[in-house]
N, C-alpha and C positions, 0 to 999 in steps of 0.2 A: 598691326604690330610692326614697330620700326625694325630696320635691319640690325641696328646696334643692340636692341633688346633681344632679338632673336639669336644673335651670335653669343650674347652673354648667357642666355638660358641654355643654349647648346653646350657651351663651355662648362657650365655648372653641372649639366646632366652627365657629360663625359667624365668630369672629375668625380662625381658621385659614383658613376659606374666603375671607374678605376679603383676607388677606395673600397667599394663593396666587393669587387672581385678579389682584391688583395686580402680583405678580411676573410672571405670564404676560402681562399687558397691557404691562408695561414691556419684556419681552423681545420681544414680537411687534410692538410699535409701532416703525416705522422712524424712525430719527433720523439726520440727515446728519452724518457725521463729517468735520471739516475738518482737513487736515494742516497742518503749520506753514507750508509754503510758500504756502498759500492767502492768508495775511494780508499777505505782502509781495510777492506776484506783481504784476508791472506790469499796469496796466489802462489801456485806451485809450478816448478819447471817440469816439463815433459821429457822423459828419457826413453832409451831403447827398452827399458824394463817397465815402463808405465809412468805414473805420476810420482814424483819424488815426495818424500815425507818431510823434507825441509823446505819451508816456505821462503819466498823472497822477503827481504827486509822491507822494501816499499818506500814510497815517497811520503806517505801519510801514516799516522797512527791515531787511534781513537783517543779523544780527549774531551770529556763531557764538560770541562770547565771553559771551553771556547764556544763562541757563537755557532760555528759550523758543526761542532761535534767531533772535529778531528784537527790535527795540526801537522805541520811539516816536520819531517825527521831530519837529523843531521846527516851530512854525507859521509860515506866511508871510503870512497875511492875518488879518483879524479874525473873520469869520463864514463858515461853510459851511452852506448850506441844502440839506437832503436831502429830496427829494419822490419817493416811490415812486408809480408810476402804472400801473394795469392797468384796461383798459376805461374810460379817463377822457378820451377824445378830445373830449367835449362840455364837461366841467366844468373841465378843466385850463387852457385859455387864460384864462378869467376869473380863476381863482386866481392865475395868473402875472401878470396885469395888476395885480392888487391888491398882490401882494408886491413886484414890481419898482418900482411907484410909491413904496412906502414905503422900500425899500432905496436907491433912487436919491436920494431926498430926504435921507436920512441921509448918504449919501456926499457930496452937495453941501455939506452943513453941516459936515462933518468930514473932513479928509484921512486921519484914522486909521481911519475906517470903510470898510474894504475887504471885499468879499464875493464869493462864487461860488455858483452854483445848480447842483445835480446832479439830473437826472431819470433814475430807474432804471425801465426799461421792457422788457416782454417781448412786447408784442402790437402791434396796428396803431396804438396811441397814439404810437408812435415817429415816424410820418409827421407827425402834428400837432405834436409837439414840435420836430422838425427845421425845419418850416416856420415855426414861431413864433420859434425862435432865429435864423433867417435874416432875419426882419423887424426884429430888434432891432439897435441899434447895437453897435459893438465894445466899448463901455464896460460892456455887460451880459454878464458871463461866464457863459453858460448852457451846460452840458455835458450831453450825452445819453449815458448809459451803457446800451447795449443788452445785455440779459441773454439768454444763449443759450436758457435755459428758465425756466419759472416756478419760482422758488425760495421763493415765499411773501413776504408783506409784510415779515416780520422779516428774511428773507434779503436782500430788495431794499434795505432800510434799511441793513443792515450793508455791503452791497456799495458803497453810496454813501459811508458813513462811512470805509471803508478808502481812499477816494480823497481825503478831505478835507484841506485845508491850514489850516483855521481854528483860531484859539485857542479858539473856541466853535463847537459844532455843533448846529444846530437841525433837528429832524425835524418835518415838517409834512405833513398829509394833502393829497392833490391835489384834494379836493372843494371846498376853500375855505370849509368850515363855520366855522372859527375866524377871527375878525377878526385879520388879520395884524399890524396896528399894536400889538396886545397883546404883541408881542415885547418891547416896552420894559418891560412889567411883569415879564416873566421875566428880562430883562437886569438890572434893578435888584435883583431878589431874588437873582440870581446874585452880584452885587456884595456883598450882605450876607453870603452864605454863604462867599464866597472871601476877603473882606477883614475880616470881623467886623462887628459892629453898633455900633462906636464912633461915637457921635453927632458927634464932631469930624471924622470922616472921611466925606465925602460922595462920591457918584458924580459924577465930574467929567470923564468921557470914557472912550473905549474902552480906553486904555492903563492905566487905573486898576484894572482887574480882574485878579486873579491867576489865570491859566488853569492853573497847575500844581497848584492845589488841586482834589481830586476832588469835584465837586459836580454835582447834578442838580436841575433845576427843572421841575416837571410842570405843564402847563396843566390846568385842572380845570373840569368842568361840574357839579360836585357841588351847587353852589348852584341849579342848574336842575333838580334831580331831581324835585321836586314837579310842575313844569310838564311835564316829559317823561312822567311817569306819566299825567298827565291827557290827553295828546295821543296816546300810543301805544296799540296794541291790547293786549288782555289777555295774549296770548301773549308779545309782546315785553316787556311789563312783568314778567311772571313770569320770563322768561329773564334779564332785567337784574338783578332782585333776587336771583335764585338765583346768578348769576355773582358779584355783589358779595359775597354771603355766603361762597361758596367761596373767593374771593380772601382775605377777611379771616381765615377759619378756617385755611387751609392755607399761605398765603404772606405777602402784604403787609398791614401794619397801619398804616403811617405815611401812606399816601395813600388818599384816598377814591375818586378816579376814576383808575384805572390806564390806561384805554383812550382818553383824549382824544389825538388825533393832533397834539400840539403840545408838544414836549419839548426842553429846552435842556441840553446837556452841556458841561462844560468839557473841554478836550482830554485832560487827565489822566484824567478819569472815563471818557470814551469809549474810550480805549485799554485800560483795564482791563476795562470791561464787555463791549465787543463782541468782545474776544479770548477771552472765556469764554462767550459766548452759545451756547446749544445749540438753542433753539426758534426756528424760522424761519417759523412760521405766525402765526395771529392772537394767540396769547397771549404773543408775544415781549416786549411791554411789561411784563407781569407779571414775567417772568424778569429783565429788566434792573433793575427796581426792587427785586426780591427780592435780587439780587446786590449792589446798592448798599447795601441795609440790612445784609446780612451782612458787607460790607466796611467798614461804619461810615462811609460817605460822607455828606456834607452833603446833605440832601434837603429840598426845599420844594415846596409845592403852592400854585399861584396861580390864582385865578378868572379865566377869560377869557370874552369875549363869543363865543357860539356859536349857530349857527342850522343846523338840519337842512336839507341841500340834496337836492332830488330827483335821482334818477338812480343810486342805489346798486344795485350788482349782488349785494350780499351777501344770502344766504338765512339769516335769523335762526336758524331751528331747527338747520340743519346746522352753521353757525358756532358756535352756542352749545354744541352737543354736542362739537364738536372742541375748543373752548376749555376746556370742563369737564374733558375727558379730559386735556388737556395740563397743566392746573393740578394735577390729582390726581397725575399722573406726575412733574411737576416737584417737588412736595413729596416724593414717595416716593423719587425717585432721589437728591435732595440729602440727605434725611434719613438714608437707609440706605447712603450712600457709593458709589452707582453713578456719581454725578457728584461731583466735588470742586471746591472754590473755592480758587484760588491768591491769596495775599496779595501776590504780587510783580507 
């Protein structure tokens, strides 16, 4: 056997082994399948006195005349803020103080700026959230959505989004690492995406943004990468660089920082993205941006002020391995038709 033929056979064998391993991994990895009714099922806020009898309006409503069996509802307010919280009893109150101060100031200056805050919780953080909401006045619409079980960060975000009434939906981490007032940066970029960049048309209020345009604005820490590398351990730096490389090679290429917990969706974009989301764990951000790219949505990345906050319960190595697996399987399943993307 010639050397060239031997190398060719070895290459084909390794290629077959890689594809076979991916297929086995794809089949053996559990993925939560959501039935149609999941998206329009009524959800109820959790209060100090138990579950409320008044359900959330929700992002979708049942409609048997449509292909999906449900349709998007019209917005009732300007902004819905989604905050997933797990083991965040110490960091959550400070984050809420900052965001409510900003939101209330905006509401005082503009009658059009109406908002609601959703907290999606599965653990003891629910007591902290309920006590916090009790201390607020009635003008601060804070809703606690108590999840029966831990469905992952991505699943928690989607659960909140499905309750949202806003023209625009902002997802923010509970640790308060991102300066909340940077929402205005995302908001202005959203205006540019939805309304075009005509210099004669300037952002002049909440009603001036077209929420029916599918657009996504991603908060980014990419400008802080060098500083992060200098401060982090060698293990975390290697995991971070490896993760970014995997994301760029297999999925997202329009956004440098897919994992910053500060993202703004138009209602039209949220309806299409979250109804097709499959990943409910750490890599859900990557899937949402990947879907937005494939659907040709308007996407922008905006630098935000970010500071690492102590108290994270995340284990970098375990989370890194899980996210790497999910990204690889995300690419494999969409590329080979295990998962499909609907344009409707």
